[in-house]
C-alpha positions as CSV (number, residue, x, y, z in Angstrom):
1,X,-88.5,42.4,-95.1
2,X,-92.0,41.0,-94.3
3,X,-93.4,38.5,-96.8
4,X,-97.3,38.1,-96.6
5,X,-99.6,35.6,-98.1
6,X,-101.1,36.7,-101.6
7,X,-103.7,35.1,-103.4
8,X,-102.4,34.2,-106.7
9,X,-104.3,35.8,-109.6
10,X,-107.0,34.4,-111.6
11,X,-104.4,34.4,-114.2
12,X,-102.7,31.8,-112.5
13,X,-104.1,27.6,-112.6
14,X,-104.6,26.1,-109.8
15,X,-103.1,22.6,-111.3
16,X,-100.6,22.4,-114.2
17,X,-99.8,18.4,-115.1
18,X,-102.4,17.3,-112.5
19,X,-99.8,19.5,-109.7
20,X,-100.5,22.2,-107.9
21,X,-98.9,25.1,-109.2
22,X,-96.1,27.0,-106.7
23,X,-98.2,30.4,-106.7
24,X,-101.3,28.5,-105.3
25,X,-99.1,25.6,-103.0
26,X,-97.2,28.6,-101.3
27,X,-100.4,30.7,-101.0
28,X,-102.3,27.4,-99.0
29,X,-99.0,26.7,-97.4
30,X,-98.9,30.3,-95.8
31,X,-102.9,30.2,-95.0
32,X,-102.3,27.2,-92.9
33,X,-99.2,27.6,-90.9
34,X,-101.1,31.6,-90.1
35,X,-98.6,33.4,-92.2
36,X,-100.2,36.7,-92.0
37,X,-102.1,38.6,-95.0
38,X,-100.4,42.2,-93.9
39,X,-98.9,44.3,-91.0
40,X,-101.1,45.7,-88.3
41,X,-102.3,49.2,-88.8
42,X,-102.9,52.2,-86.3
43,X,-106.4,53.8,-87.1
44,X,-106.4,58.0,-85.8
45,X,-109.5,58.4,-84.9
46,X,-110.9,61.9,-85.6
47,X,-113.9,63.4,-83.1
48,X,-116.0,61.7,-81.1
49,X,-118.1,59.3,-81.7
50,X,-116.5,58.0,-84.0
51,X,-117.1,55.3,-86.4
52,X,-114.4,52.8,-87.9
53,X,-115.6,50.7,-91.0
54,X,-113.3,47.7,-91.4
55,X,-111.9,47.4,-94.5
56,X,-111.3,43.4,-94.4
57,X,-111.5,40.6,-91.8
58,X,-109.2,41.4,-88.6
59,X,-109.7,42.5,-85.3
60,X,-109.9,45.7,-84.0
61,X,-108.0,47.1,-81.0
62,X,-109.4,49.6,-78.7
63,X,-106.9,50.8,-75.6
64,X,-106.3,54.0,-73.5
65,X,-108.0,56.8,-73.5
66,X,-111.1,57.7,-71.9
67,X,-113.7,55.5,-73.7
68,X,-117.7,55.6,-72.2
69,X,-118.7,53.3,-74.9
70,X,-118.5,50.7,-77.9
71,X,-120.8,49.7,-80.4
72,X,-120.9,47.6,-83.1
73,X,-122.9,47.5,-86.5
74,X,-123.4,45.2,-89.6
75,X,-126.4,46.0,-90.9
76,X,-127.6,49.5,-89.9
77,X,-128.3,49.7,-86.2
78,X,-125.6,50.0,-83.3
79,X,-125.7,47.4,-80.6
80,X,-123.5,48.5,-77.5
81,X,-120.9,46.0,-76.4
82,X,-120.9,47.1,-73.1
83,X,-117.2,46.8,-73.2
84,X,-115.1,50.1,-73.5
85,X,-111.7,48.1,-74.1
86,X,-110.8,45.2,-75.7
87,X,-110.3,42.7,-78.8
88,X,-113.3,43.4,-81.3
89,X,-113.1,40.2,-84.3
90,X,-114.6,42.3,-87.4
91,X,-115.5,41.4,-90.9
92,X,-115.3,43.7,-94.3
93,X,-117.6,46.2,-94.1
94,X,-118.2,45.9,-90.1
95,X,-118.2,49.5,-88.1
96,X,-117.3,50.1,-84.8
97,X,-118.5,53.2,-83.2
98,X,-116.2,54.4,-80.4
99,X,-117.7,56.9,-77.7
100,X,-114.7,59.1,-76.0
101,X,-114.1,62.1,-74.4
102,X,-109.7,61.4,-74.1
103,X,-108.7,59.8,-77.9
104,X,-107.7,55.6,-77.5
105,X,-105.3,54.0,-79.4
106,X,-107.0,52.0,-82.0
107,X,-105.3,48.9,-84.4
108,X,-106.9,47.4,-86.7
109,X,-105.2,43.9,-87.0
110,X,-105.7,41.7,-90.6
111,X,-106.6,38.5,-90.2
């Protein structure tokens, strides 16, 4: 069974009687030690060009297939990265556009 860090709910106070509550303490400890927030997720590309929108902060790994271009967008226009494979850091709602003729393997790794 995997254990992931989760942010305590708004009803959980940060402190009680001058001490950090156990839920918040564990959250800070897990964050500091690098405990991942969730498992990586395989992404199944649809028709080319495929646009992937990041659900949260993390990395997108693109490998294999026959990729001709990868472009990045945060605010509308896409910017060609000059790469056809690799690891791409993304924030929530960032988009990667993958143009391909052979379907690549795409994986999202939350951070």
